[in-house]
N, C-alpha and C positions, 0 to 999 in steps of 0.2 A: 606746569601748564595743565589745566583741567581738560580731560578728554571731552571732545565736543559730542553732544548728544545727537543721535540719528533719529529721524522720525520713525515712529512705530509702523506706519503704513509703508515706509520705504520711499515716499514721495513728499518733498517739501516744496512749497510754492511761495514765492515772494510777490506780494501784491502792492502796487504803488499807484493809486489813482482814486478819484472820487466818483460820485453820482450813482448811476444805476447799473449799466451793462457790465462794467468790470467787476464791481463788488458782487453782483449776482453770479458771475462766473465763478468767483472764489467761493461763494456760498455753496454752490452745487458741488464743486470739487471737495470742499471741506466735508460736506454731508456724505460723500462717497468714501471718505477716509483719509484724504490728503491732509497734511499738516500745512495749513495756509497761514502765513504771517502777514498781517495787514499793517503796513507802515503809514503812520499819520503823524501830525504834529499839532499840539494845542495852539500853536501860533497862527495857523491858518486851517480852520476846521472845514470839513466837507459841508457844503450847504445843506445836505440832507439832514444834518443835525438840527436845523432850524425851521424847515418847512413844517408848519403846524400839522397838516394832514399826514405827513410822512416823518414826523418827529421820531425820536427814539422810541416812542410808544407805537409807531407804525412801521416806518421804513427801515430804521436802523436794525432792529432785530431780524427783519426779513433778509437784509443784505449782508450783515456782518456776523451773523450767527456762526458758531463753531470754529471761529478763527482765533488765532493768537494776535492780540492787538497791542502794538508797541508804538511808542512816541520817539521818532527820530527826525531831527531837522537836517536833511541831507545837504542843506545849503551852508552848513557850518563845517569846518574842517574835521572836527571830532565826529560829528554825525555822519559825514561822508565815509570816514574810515570804518565806522561800525557797520554802515550799510554795505560797504564792499565786502566785509567779512561775512555778512549774511548771504551775499551773492555766491560766495565760494562754496557755501554748504547747501545751496538750493538747487533743485532740479529744474525749476521753471521760474522765469521772471515775466511778469505781465504788468503792463502800464497803459494808461490812456493819455499820458502827457505827450505833447508834441516833441518831436526829436530835437528841435533847437533848445527846448527847455531841459531835456535830459542831458544834452551836450553841455549846456551851461552849468548844470549841477555836477558834471563829471562822471555821468553814468550812461553815456551813449552806447549803442550796441557794440561797437568794436571794443570798448572798455569792458563791457560785460563778458564778451567772449574771451578777452585776455584773462579775466579773473577766473572764469570757469569755461574751459574749452567746449564741453558738451552740454552747456546750458540750453534749454529750450526757451525761446523768446516769443511772447505773444504781445504784439503791439496793436492796441485798439485805436482806431482813428475815427473821425467823423465821416469824412468823405473819401478817404484813401490816402495812402502814403505817396503815391505818384499820380500823374494825370493832371488835366487842366485845372481841376478844382482843389488840388491837395493843400493849397495855402488858405483856402476859404474857411471862415469861421462857421461852425455848425452847432446845432443844439437839437435836442430830441424832436420837438414839435416841428421845427424847421425841416428836418430831414424827412419827417412824415410827408410833408408836401413834396419835397424833391423826389421821393420814392414813388409818387403817383397814387398813393392810397387816397388822399383827400379828393382827388379829381373824381373818384367813384363814390364819394360819401356826401350825402346831402339830399335835399328834396329837389324834385324836378323843377327846373327853371331858376333855382337858387344858386348862389356861389358855392364853390367847394367848401366842404365842412371838414372839421378835424376832430380827432379823438383827443380829449383834453388831458393827455399824458404823453410821456416819451415812448410812443408806440413801438418804434423799432429797437429801442434799447433792450426790451425784453426778449426780442428775437435774437439779438446779438449775444445776450447773456446766456442763451441756450446753445447757440452755434459754437461759441468759443470753447466750452468744456469738451465738446466732441473733438475739436481740432487738437486741443492739448493732449487728450487721452490718446489720440491717434499718433501724435508726435512722440509720446512716451513709449508706446508700443514699438514704433519704428526704431527709436533709439535702443530699446532693449534687444531688438533683433539684429541691428546693423552697427550699433555704436555711434551712429550719426546724429548730430544735433539738428535743430530746426530754428529758423527765424520766420515767424508768421505775422502777417498783417491782416487785421479784420476791420471791416468798415460798417458803421451803423447805416450808412446810405445803402450799401449793397444788401444788408439784412432786410431793410425796408422794401427795396425794389423787388426782392424775391417774392414778397407777399402780393405784389401787383402782377404776378406772372400771367394769369389768364387774360388780362387786358392787353398785355404785350403780345401774346400769341394771337389774340383776336385781331389786333392791328396788323400783324405780320401776314396773316392769312386772308383778311378781308378788307384791310384799310379802314376799318371802322373804329372810331374813338369811343371810349367808355361813356355811358350816359348816367347821370345821377337820377335814380328812380326811387329814392327814399328807402323804405323797407320792402319794396316789391321785388319780384323776381320775374325774369323774362319767361320762365317755363313752369311757374307754379302759381296757383290762385285758388282760394284766398291765401295770401302770403303777406303778413304784416304784423304790426304791433298794435293791439287794440286796447282801448281804455276799459278799465273794469271798475267795480264798486270800490269806493274809498278815495282818499286823496293821493293823486299821482300814482295810481296803481294800474299796471298794464300787463298784458300777456301776449307773447309772441305765438303766432299760429302759422304753420306751413303745410298746406295741402298740396302734395306733389304728384299724386296719382288718382286715377278714377276710383280705385277701391277706397282710398282714403277719403275721397269726397263722399262716397256712399256712407262710410262709417261716421264721417263728420256730421252729415245730415241726421243720421239716426241719433247721434249723441245729443244734438240740440233739439230733438223732438220732431224732426221732419216737418218744418213749417212749409206752408204752401209754396213759397218762393223757391224752395229747393228743387221743385219739379218743373220750373219754368224752362222754356227752350233756351233762354238767354244764359242759363247756367248749366246746360245739359252736357257740355264737353269742356275740356280744358281750354280749347281755343275760344269758345264762347265766353267762358269766365274771364279770360284775359282781356277780351274785348269789352267787357262790362264790369271792370274792376271797381270803378267809383261807386256804383250802386251796390255791388256785392260787399264792399268794405263797410258801407253804411249799415247794411242789414246785419252783417256779422258783428259790427260794433254795437248795434242795438241789443244783441243778445248778451255780449260780454259785459255791457254796462250794468246789467242787473245781477251780476255775480262777482264774487271776489276773484282775484287773479289765481289764487290757489285752487279754487273750485273749478275754474275754467281749465287749468292745466290738468288736474286730476281727472276731470270728466273726459277730456279728449285723449289724454295718454291712456286712459282705461280702455279705449277702443283702438289704440295703435296710431293715433294721429299726432304728429310732432307738435308739441306745445310746451311753453315754458314761461314761468313768471319772469318778469323783468326785475331782477333783484336790486334792491337798495342795500346799502351797507348793513342796515338792520337785519335784512333777510339773510345775508351771508353770515352775520354774527350769530344768528339764532338757528341756523340751518341744522336740522336733525341729521340730515344725510352727512354733512361735513363732520359733524361731531362723531357720528357713528364710525366714520373712516379715520378718526384720530387726526384730523387735519389741524385742529387748534390745540395748542399746548401752552401752559403757563410759562411766563418768562419775566425776569426783571427788565426794566428799561430805565433810561436816564434822560433827564431834561436839563438843559442849561439855559441861562439867560444870556442872549447875544450881547447885551449891554454890559455884562460883567466880564472884565478882562481876565479874571482868574478862572473863568469857566467852571464854577463850582457846580458839579453835577448833583442833581437830586434824584434819588432812586424811587421808582414806583413799581407796582406789580401789574402786569397785563397779560395779554395772550399774543402769540405770533403763529404764523402758519408753518406747517411742516412742508418739506418738499413733496410735490405730488406723486412721483413714482414710488411704487412699493415693489420690492424685489424679494424673491423667495430665499436667497442665500446671501445677498449683499445688503446690509442695512443702510437705509438713507437716514443717517443720524440727525436728530434734531439739534443736539449739541448745546454746549454752554454758551451763553451770550456774555461776552466780556465788555466792560466799560473801556473807554479809550485809555491805553497805557496799563491796563490791569495785568498784562502778561509780560511786562518789562523784565521782571526778575527771572522768570523762566527762560525767556529768549536770550537775554544778555548773559546770564550766569550759567545756565545749564546747557544751552545750545552753543554759545560762543565761548564759554569758560572764562568770562570776565570776572575780575575780583570786585568785591563790594566797593572798595576805594575807587576803582576805575569808574564804576557806575555812578558813584556819588559825585566824582569830579566832573564827569560829562553832564550829569543832571544839573549841577550847580552852574555851569557855563551855558546851559540851555541847548546843548547839542542833543541831549535826550530829554525832550520837553513836549 
C-alpha cells in the first residue's frame, strides 16, 4: 500500500458543488494555501462552464483557480468508494447540494462523521437548513429580492430593481471561508469538529441591515430614490461626453460643496440661496442635478473624476468592462494575471475542451507575510492522477478500471 500524501499546508478541503458561492469559498481558501480538491463529473457539468459571459474565459478561472480538479461520479458504487476515501483524508467537507441529495448519494452528514470523526462540515444552503422556507427552491437573483436589497434599488415611483447577478452569492463566498478558518482554529485548540450551515438568504439580508434598523426604530420603510442620498447633494450619476459614459459624484459636506464649486469654475448658480446649504440643495435637487449634468456633459468621465478628486470631492467613473480591463491602477496592483482557460461545446457529448489564453483576477487582499497565491488553473479532471495515485495511493490499474466504467469520469 502506497503511503497517502498529506497536504503541504496541513489542511485539505473537499469541495462538492456548483455555481458561485461555494466555488468562491474554495478559491479563497486555496489562495491562502489550503489543498482544495474540487469534485466534478463530465456527465453533469457545472452550468458556469457554459454561460458565455462567465465561460471558462471568465468565471471558471475566477472560481476554480488553485484547486485540484478531479472527476468522480459519486452516484456510481466505484465513484462513491473513492469519494469516501477522500473524506477520510480531508479536514473539511463543503457542499451546496441539498441534504436529501447527499443522503441519496450515500454521503449525508452522519456518514461523513462516521468516515472521519473530526471532519469540519460546511453546508451551504439557499434559504437555510431549518425554518419555514427550508424546502423552498432558491436562486441568486431570487434571494436578492428576498433579502430586501431590491426594495431599496430603483428609481422613485418605479418597481423594485435588481442587480443582474447573484448578488448574495459573493457575500456568502466571503463569509464561509472565515467560518471554516474559525472552525479549524477551534479544532486545533479543542479537538472538537464542527457542522456549520450557511445561507445565501441570510448573507443577503445582512446587507439590508440599515433598512431593518430604520424600520425597528422609526417604523419607516425604505424608499427607492435612485442614485440620490437623503443626506448629501449633489449625489448621483451624471452623464458625460461619449457614448454611455457616466461619472458618480457625492458631495457630502459644506467644505466639499465649496471645493466642488471651485473645481467647476464657480458658476453663478453656485452662489444662489437655493444651493447655499445642504438642506437647500436637498430641497432643490432636480434643478441642481440638471446644472451639474450640464457641466459633466461637456467633459469625459475621466476628466470629471480627476478634476473633482483633485480637490477632495468623491467622484468616480462608472466603469464598463473595457475600463476595468484597461485600468492602469488594477494593472499596477498586479490584479490581472495571464491564465489558460478552456471552452467546450455544450452540444458535444464528449466535452472536448479547447484551450485558450486569457487573463483572470487575483484575490484582492495583499498580506505582508501570507501570500494570496494566484495558483495554477487546472482543466476538469487534470489532477486525477495526483489525487487518486499520490493522495489515495491507488494503482494505475485501479484508476483505469474505474475510469473505464465511468466511476471516474
